[in-house]
KOLVOTOR-580207 format. One line per field, with one value per residue (C-alpha): residue number from 1; chain; y, z, x. Coordinates in nm, 4 decimals. Example, Ala and Ser with C-alpha at 12.3 -4.5 7.8 and 13.67 -1.06 7.14 Angstrom:
<rs>
resi: c(1|2)
chain: c(A|A)
v: c(-0.4500|-0.1060)
w: c(0.7800|0.7140)
u: c(1.2300|1.3670)
</rs>
This chain:
<rs>
resi: c(1|2|3|4|5|6|7|8|9|10|11|12|13|14|15|16|17|18|19|20|21|22|23|24|25|26|27|28|29|30|31|32|33|34|35|36|37|38|39|40|41|42|43|44|45|46|47|48|49|50|51|52|53|54|55|56|57|58|59|60|61|62|63|64|65|66|67|68|69|70|71|72|73|74|75|76|77|78|79|80|81|82|83|84|85|86|87|88|89|90|91|92|93|94|95|96|97|98|99|100|101|102|103)
chain: c(A|A|A|A|A|A|A|A|A|A|A|A|A|A|A|A|A|A|A|A|A|A|A|A|A|A|A|A|A|A|A|A|A|A|A|A|A|A|A|A|A|A|A|A|A|A|A|A|A|A|A|A|A|A|A|A|A|A|A|A|A|A|A|A|A|A|A|A|A|A|A|A|A|A|A|A|A|A|A|A|A|A|A|A|A|A|A|A|A|A|A|A|A|A|A|A|A|A|A|A|A|A|A)
v: c(14.3941|14.1275|13.8135|13.4945|13.1749|12.8837|12.5301|12.3036|11.9277|11.6212|11.4435|11.1793|11.1666|10.9880|10.9870|10.9615|10.7115|10.7382|10.4003|10.2768|9.9378|9.6634|9.4006|9.0360|9.0010|8.6717|8.7739|9.0554|9.2645|9.6115|9.6494|9.9858|10.3432|10.5781|10.9060|11.1051|10.8888|10.6770|10.3167|10.0617|9.7600|9.4367|9.2497|8.9089|9.0281|9.1319|9.4925|9.4004|9.4740|9.6345|9.3128|9.4845|9.7625|9.5070|9.3118|9.6322|9.7362|9.3850|9.3640|9.7114|9.6333|9.3351|9.5362|9.8237|9.6014|9.8024|9.6972|9.7414|10.0075|10.2361|10.2326|10.4109|10.4785|10.8539|10.9023|10.6927|10.3976|10.3400|10.3764|10.2475|10.5521|10.5635|10.7648|10.5852|10.7349|10.5548|10.6747|10.6596|10.6405|10.9229|10.9458|10.8516|10.5212|10.4539|10.5027|10.2794|9.9948|10.0158|9.9953|9.7095|9.5121|9.5671|9.4600)
w: c(12.7285|12.8864|12.6966|12.8022|12.8760|12.6694|12.7695|12.4716|12.4872|12.3359|12.6653|12.6046|12.7393|12.5392|12.3154|11.9449|11.7973|11.4528|11.2893|10.9699|10.8815|10.6688|10.5793|10.4843|10.7260|10.8832|11.2246|11.4058|11.5769|11.6661|11.4760|11.5891|11.6803|11.4079|11.4847|11.4326|11.6864|11.4292|11.5425|11.2726|11.2854|11.0845|11.0406|10.8908|10.7479|10.3816|10.2952|10.1468|10.2583|10.5830|10.7093|10.7926|10.9803|11.1815|11.2573|11.3525|11.6042|11.7510|11.7796|11.9343|12.1853|12.3011|12.3090|12.5005|12.7127|12.6293|12.4870|12.1117|12.1924|12.3142|11.9738|11.6540|11.3251|11.2868|10.9749|10.7045|10.7000|10.3305|10.3494|10.5269|10.7539|11.0090|11.3118|11.5842|11.8926|12.2242|12.4751|12.8501|12.8169|12.8266|12.5952|12.8661|12.9460|12.5749|12.5010|12.7926|12.6765|12.3211|12.4474|12.6854|12.3984|12.1829|12.4545)
u: c(8.7005|8.9194|9.0191|8.8452|9.0289|8.9041|8.9866|8.9342|8.9736|8.8172|8.7605|9.0247|9.3766|9.6386|9.9403|10.0132|10.2536|10.4153|10.4746|10.6388|10.4925|10.6476|10.3862|10.4490|10.7411|10.8461|10.7068|10.5291|10.7936|10.9093|11.2354|11.3687|11.2892|11.4137|11.5929|11.2712|11.0849|10.9006|10.8633|10.9467|10.7140|10.7182|10.3890|10.3148|9.9807|9.9529|9.8577|9.5187|9.1623|9.2776|9.4393|9.7699|9.5883|9.3894|9.7065|9.8881|9.6231|9.6040|9.9851|10.0144|9.7381|9.9479|10.2722|10.1150|9.8892|9.5771|9.2390|9.1854|8.9260|9.2099|9.3830|9.2882|9.4660|9.4218|9.6366|9.7975|9.5557|9.6350|10.0134|10.3225|10.3561|10.0762|9.9808|9.7893|9.6339|9.6536|9.3957|9.4513|9.8306|10.0821|10.3819|10.6343|10.4608|10.4081|10.7792|10.8783|10.6511|10.7893|11.1487|11.0653|10.9142|11.2258|11.4675)
</rs>
């Protein structure tokens, strides 16, 4: 019996982005990229009732120039460290857009 090749995918192409969020900052900004690749983000929104998560997705859609529908918080919605997925964008383009926004 020969092994079969399985090709599993979820139908979406994209990248994941690790973020560390500081709410109640003076302005929305990308502060730095940490040594482990985590992107440090400051947001003006408070961390109540999902307001910081909404603000984060809106801010990142502007930074990455993608519609909100392409972004999703896949982990860490209740904490400072979050993982968001960005559909229809590969990691190289994602990294470039983050660095362009910082500079």
